[in-house]
C-alpha positions in Angstrom: -1.5 -17.4 1.7 -0.8 -14.5 4.1 -1.1 -10.9 3.2 2.1 -8.9 3.4 2.4 -6.1 5.8 3.1 -2.5 4.9 6.4 -2.0 6.7 6.5 1.7 6.2 4.3 4.5 4.9 6.0 7.8 4.3 2.9 9.6 3.0 2.0 11.7 6.1 -1.0 13.3 4.4 -2.8 9.9 4.1 -5.8 9.5 6.4 -4.6 6.0 7.3 -1.1 7.0 8.2 -0.2 7.6 11.9 3.4 7.8 12.8 4.7 6.5 9.5 2.5 3.4 9.8 -0.5 2.4 7.8 -3.6 1.5 9.8 -5.9 0.5 6.9 -6.9 -3.1 7.4 -5.9 -3.8 3.8 -4.8 -1.7 0.8 -5.1 -2.2 -2.9 -2.0 -1.4 -5.1 -2.1 -0.4 -8.6 -4.1 1.0 -11.4 -1.9 -0.1 -14.3 0.4 1.2 -15.5 1.2 2.9 -12.2 1.8 1.1 -8.8 -0.1 3.6 -6.7 -1.8 2.9 -3.4 -5.5 3.0 -4.4 -6.4 3.3 -0.8 -4.6 6.6 -0.3 -7.2 9.1 1.0 -6.8 12.6 2.5 -9.4 13.9 5.0 -9.4 16.1 8.1 -9.3 13.1 10.5 -7.4 9.8 10.8 -9.1 6.6 9.9 -8.4 2.9 10.1 -7.8 0.7 13.1 -5.1 2.2 15.4 -4.3 -1.2 16.7 -3.9 -2.8 13.3 -0.9 -2.8 11.0 -1.9 -2.3 7.3 -1.6 -5.2 4.8 -1.8 -5.6 1.1 -5.1 -7.0 0.2 -4.8 -6.9 -3.6 -2.4 -5.9 -6.3 -3.4 -5.0 -9.8 0.2 -4.7 -11.1 0.4 -8.0 -13.0 3.8 -7.1 -14.3 5.4 -6.9 -10.8 7.7 -9.7 -9.9 6.0 -10.0 -6.5 2.6 -10.5 -8.0 1.0 -13.9 -8.2 -2.6 -14.1 -9.3 -3.2 -10.5 -8.3 -1.9 -11.2 -4.8 1.3 -9.6 -3.5 4.0 -12.2 -2.5 6.6 -9.7 -1.1 7.7 -10.2 2.5 6.4 -6.6 3.1 6.1 -3.4 1.2 7.0 0.3 1.6 4.7 3.1 0.5 6.0 6.5 -0.3 5.1 9.8 -2.0 4.3 9.3 -5.6 3.1 11.2 -8.7 -0.5 11.4 -7.5 -0.4 10.7 -3.8 1.2 7.4 -2.7 3.1 4.7 -4.5 4.2 1.1 -3.7 8.0 1.5 -3.5 8.4 -2.2 -3.5 7.0 -2.6 -7.0 9.5 -4.2 -9.4 8.7 -5.0 -13.0 9.5 -8.5 -14.2 
């Protein structure tokens, strides 16, 4: 099983976002009932690995059609502004 890549991150304030790309090695999605990026973090400096493209390490949204055994099976995901920071825009309830 391969982790899906974060194809786009439109949350510029996130410390892992550089040039609309996530550089966290892996993110966690969800804290049901909301498909938020649990890795979203704001600080004065940028973090992550600038050579890495972020991936989805875990997904807690068991009602998402892309979720299989707490793992995301989407080809890739997009992250965008949400209610409290950043949301998985690829989330789709079954």
